N, C-alpha and C positions, 0 to 999 in steps of 0.2 A: 183375429185375422179376418180380412175381408177381401173380396175380389169380384170383378165383373166380367161376364162372358157374353159376347154377342152370340145368340143362338143361330143366326143366319145372316151372313154378310149382306144379303140382299134386302134385309128387313131391319127395322129399328128395335126389334124385340131383344130383350136381354134378361139375364139372370145375375143377381148379385148374391154372393155367399158370405155369411158371417158365422164364425165359429165361436161358440161359447167357451168360457174358461172353466170347463168341467171335464178335463181329461181323465181317463181311467181305463182299466182292462176291458170294460164293456162299452164305453163311450168313445174309445180310441182318442183322437185329438180333441174331442168335444162335440157337443150337439151342433149340427149345422142348421141355421135358419136361412131361408131363401126368400129373396125379394124378386118378384117377376114384374117386368115392366115392358113398355113405358107406361106412364101414368094414364089412367088410374091403375095402381099396382095392386098386387096381392102379396101377402106374406104367408109362407108355409112354415109351420113349426117355429113359433116365437121363442121356444127354448125354455130353459130354467128361469126361475124368478131371481135372476141376478141383475141388480141395478145397472152394473157396467155393461152387461150384454143388451139389455133393453135400451139403454142410452145409445149404444152403438147402432142398433137397428133404427131407432128414431132419427139419429143424426144422418145415417146413410140415406134415409128417405127424404130428408130435407123438406122441401115444399110440395113434394109429390102427393097427390090424392091417393088414398088407400081404400080400395073397395072392401076387402075382407082380410082378417087374420084367421088362418085355417090351421087346424091341428090334425095330424095323422092318427093320433091315439092319445090316451090319457096319461101316459107316464110322465112324471114331473119334469124330466129332462127335456121333454118336448112341449109340454102344455102349461106348466106352472105360471109362465109369464103371459099367458094369452089374454086374460081379462085386463091386466094393467096396460099392456101394449095397445089393445084395441081401444081402450078408453083414451089413452094419450093421443092416438091417431084419429079418433073419431070414426073408427072403422067398425064394420059388423064382425061379430065373432061367429066363425063357421066351424061346426063340430057335429058329430053324431050326438043324439041325445044321450047315448050310453057313455060316450067319452066325457061329455060335460058333467054328467052325474058322478062318474068315477073320479074325475079330477076336481070335484067340489066346485064346479063353475056354475054360474047362472045358466038357465036355459039358453041355448044358442040363438042368435039372431037369424042365422041361416042353418037350417037343420040338414045335415048331409045324409044322403042315401044314394043307393046305386043309380047311376045315370044323371045325378044332379050336376049342373054346370054352373060355374062362376066366371063371368066375363071380366076382362081387364084390357089394358091398352095393347097387349100383345096377342090377344085371342081369347081363349077360354081354357079353363081346366075342368076335367071331368072326374067325378068321384068313382073310384074302383074299389069295392069292398075287398079287403085283403086280410081276413082272419088267419090266425095261426100263432104269430108272436103274442097276440092277445085278441080277444074276441071282438073288440070294437075297432080294430085297426082298418084304416083306409089308405089307399095311395091316391095320388093326383096325377092324371095323365093330361099332358099338354099336346094335343094332336098336331097343332101347327109346327111345333118344334120336334115332334116325335120323342118327347121327353117324359120320363116318369120320375115323380118325386115319391121315393119308396119308404120314407120313414125308417122303421127297423126291420122291414121285410128283407131288404138286401143291404149289405154293408159295403163300404169302400174297400175293406180288406177283412179276411176271416168270414165267419158266418154268423147269422142271427141266433140269439138265444131263444130256444123254444122249451119252456119248462112249465109243468103243471103247477098250480091249478088252472092258470089262464092260458098257458101255451097248449096248443093242440096240433100234433104232428100231422094228422090226416088232413086237417083244414089247411095247414101250411103248405103241404105238397099240392093240394088243389089250387091254392093261391098262386104258387109258382107256375103251375101249368096254365093258369088263366093269364098271367102276365106274359108268358111265352107267346101267347097269341096276339099280343099288341105289336103294332109297328113301332119299333123303338130304335133311336140312334144313340141315346144316352140315358143313363139312370143317375139321378142325384140322390144319394143315400142320406139317411139321417146322421150317419157317422162315417167319416172317411171321404176320400176323393171320389169324383165322378167316375162312373163305370162307362168306358167308351166302347165296350163290346157286350152289349146287353144280352144278346141271344146266347153267347158263349157262357156268360156268367150265370144266367138262369139255368142253363143246362148243367153247368158245373155244380150248382147248388142241389139240383135234383139228384144227380149222380152221387154227390157226397152223402146225402141223406139215405139213399138206398144202400150205399156201401156201409154206412154206420149201422143200418138195420141188419145187414148180413153179419157184421162183426158181433153184434149183440146176440144174434141167434147162435153164432159159433161159440161165444162165451158161455151161453146157457148149455150148449151141448157138452162143453168141457167141464161143467159142474158149478160155475158161478151162478148163484141163485138169489143174490140180493143186489140192489142198486149200487152200493159201494163196491162190492166185489166185481160186478160187471163193469163199472166205470174204471176200476184199476186194470182190468183185462183189456179194455178197449182203448183207453187213452194212455199213451206212454209219454213220459217226459213232460207231464202237464204242469204248467205254471200253477203253483198252489193257490193263487188268487182266483183261478178259474175252476177249481174243483167242484164248488157248489153248482156252478152253471153247467158243467159237464154232467154232473149227476142228475140235474134237472132234465137235460137232454135225453139221458138214458131213460128216465121215468116217462118222458113223452113218447119215446119209441116203444117202450113196454106197453103203455096204454093203448097205442095203436095196434100193436101185435095181439093184445088181448081181444080187442074188438074184432080183429081180423080172424080170430080163432086159432092163431098159430102158437099162442103162449097162454098158460094158465097161471093165475095169481091166487095164492093162498097165504093169508097172514103175512103179507109183505115179503113173501118169497115167490119166486117165479120158476117155472119149468116149461119145457117145450110140450106142446099139446100132444105130439106124437110119442112122447115118452110116458104118457099117463098109464 
């Protein structure tokens, strides 16, 4: 699936969206690759190493010049096609050194870090470090369009998976608070449809995580003391395909609560610190 959206009727800037054929419980309808224009363009998250998807991105670009192929993080559904697409297009590969290493890519042509900008025909995108889903995650902010390309930090529907060892709930909450301070009109997620109410969605995400933390504390108080038991108490009517992801989320919350001093961990069992 592909589509083009003019970001401002008074300008020539646009976003084209292409969805990879990798649907699933965690990827929703598939990974979304974004082309920002006009030429010279940038590509954000080239997606999985699927020939049909890379062919579609290349065909959509046609004769446009491409400045950079950018990745938000190293996960294969976002980054595996990066080197091949950059080579096909004669474009620079833009990634954090950590993302490139974790994705087994060559060192990036453009090394991404906080405040780094990449120019293109529609303005520029700015790198916003966004750890939490994984440590190397970044988002891209397009100030001229007040648009955020969020990778896996924010989804078109549902919530992002935060699971140890790479997921960090405290870092994720800090990332959400940072994104809430940006001037945003739209969020383009790595999976799912654009978010047209960015401030409300980010606030909803923060509230959801704090509610989940409260539920975990209540489950501990009621006697659940292992991640599976806590997951069963907190998540009702859960799709079986999401049980591992839910348990990972419980573990991420527990790790945060241990650091906060509210929960004690002993031999993979947990209890409230005030019950010691």
